[in-house]
C-alpha positions, 0 to 999 in steps of 0.5 A: 367473252374475249380478252379485249372485252375484259380489258375494256370493261376493266377500264370502264370500271375505273370510277367504281374501282377508285370509289371502293379503294377510297372507301377502304383506305379511309378506314384505317386498319393497322393489324390488331385494331379491332374497331377499324377491322370491324368497320372495314369487314362490315362495309366490304361485306355489304359491297360483296353481298350486293354483288351476289356473294355469300359472305361470312366472317370467322372471329379472331380475338386478338386481331380483326375477323377474317372475311370469307366470300363465296360464289357457288358453282356446281362444278369446274375449276375452283379458285381461291382469291387471297387478300388481306386488309390489315396494314403496317400504318398506325392509327392517325397516318391517314390524317398526315397522308390523306387519300388523294388522286393525282392523275393516274396515281391514287395514294393513301396508307395501305392503298397499295398493300393491299387494299387495291388488291381487295378492290381489284378482286371485287372488280374482276368478278364484275368485269367477268360478268359484264363480259357475259361470263361467270367464274370457271368454277367455285370461287372464294375470296378470303380476306385476312386480318394479320398478314403484316405480322405473320398471319399467326391467327390466319394461317390455319384457315388459309391452309384449310381453304387452299386445300379445298381449291384447285388454284390460288391467286394472291392479290398482293401488289406486283413487283415494282416493275409489274412482274408477277411473283412466281416464287417468294423466299421463305421467312424465318426469325430467330432470337438468341438469348445469352446468359453469362456471369456479371463481374466488376469491369475494373476490379475483377473482369476475369471472374465474369463471363461476358454475354456481350462478347459471346453475342458478338461471336454468334452474330458473326458466325450466324451472318456467315451462314448466308449464301449469296449464290443461292439467295439465302440472306442471314441478317443479325438485326437487333442486339442488346446486352449490358446495363452499365459501363463498369459491369461485364454483361451477364445477359444479351439478346440477338435477333436474326432475320433469315430469307430462304429460297428453298426448304433445303436452305431453311433446314440447313440454316435452322440446324446451324443456328440451333446448333451454335456452340458458345466459345465461352463455357461460362455463357449459356445460349438458348434459341427461340423462333424458326421458319414462320413462312415456308418458301414459295418455290417455283413449282410445276403447278405455279409455273403452269398457272403462270403460263395460263396468265401469259396466255391471257395477257398475250391475247391483248398484246401484253407481255407478262414478266415474273420473278422471285422476290424476298418478301413473304406473303400468304401465298407461301403457305398455299404453295407449300401445300402443293396448290398451284399459286400465283402471286403479285396479281394485285395493284401496280405502284410503289412505296409500299409500307411508306408515306409515299405508298401509291397505286398506278390506276391504269396499269392496275386495271390491266391487271384486273382484266388479267385476274378476270381472265384467269378466274373465267378459264379452267 
């Protein structure tokens, strides 16, 4: 097996890749839609079983079932391929923005994030075998159903599977410029509730305790926790208070989005938000939420896996770039466990989560060859 062989077989697999991607895109799977999820899992199971994978599903009540496919090996470096099939696009999006291929661009809801990553995983193993090789050890493909809403129903299973493997390759899209994702910021959501005291705004405003004014103070103080030098962002995003123009508001709610480069920053910001002290003694504040995805830091294991990707790519003259991005993925969970994790190995394209979502096919097939090379080497 040579890298040139993998590259050639990956591009020869273009028709099969597009056919499978079209089949997946035409099954709409917004998070929580169990009908679409069931149809996609059934179809993907048939595809994988025809390729010799051992396929099972793990039932989930509130969201679609999780697909687990395995290729057994007696020994060697074990690899977990991590993907998800749920999308952010509501039912009916396909009718407004149908599947289409225009030259080297394939488009449709969920095509980039991340049904092309699922198709890439299937093709990567086919490419490896076409080049006369097999995975370097046991290989598992885990395709989850609720990544777009935080993986609350999948996290435990993801972590359980990761601990059984030596490394994790995450088939999320690359950065728009093609860079792999060596690290990702952690994600936290906080929701602050404010309980004040209502009063007539004209007759006796001084007898009230304004939840709205306290909310405003809190929003400014919490926003100041951001640290641009480290890449920590703290963004109040949604605020609600009051119900009538002549009433001092007695209730309010503030939501805050936080992105964190390190666990040290996560601990600092969370402690400050939970320790917020109201300026008005008449207003009580309670805090819900917290860190839902730990940071994926650029660990030694992650850097070693990136170095291996660079070796594979260099063999055919391709330069691998990498970076740290703000959005989280399921790779955050596996990296936090200390498992070597490399993200952004799926499709290249643009417009994720929008009507213009698309995949650049040739560049994505290059990435398929890279994944095949990684899977085939210890």
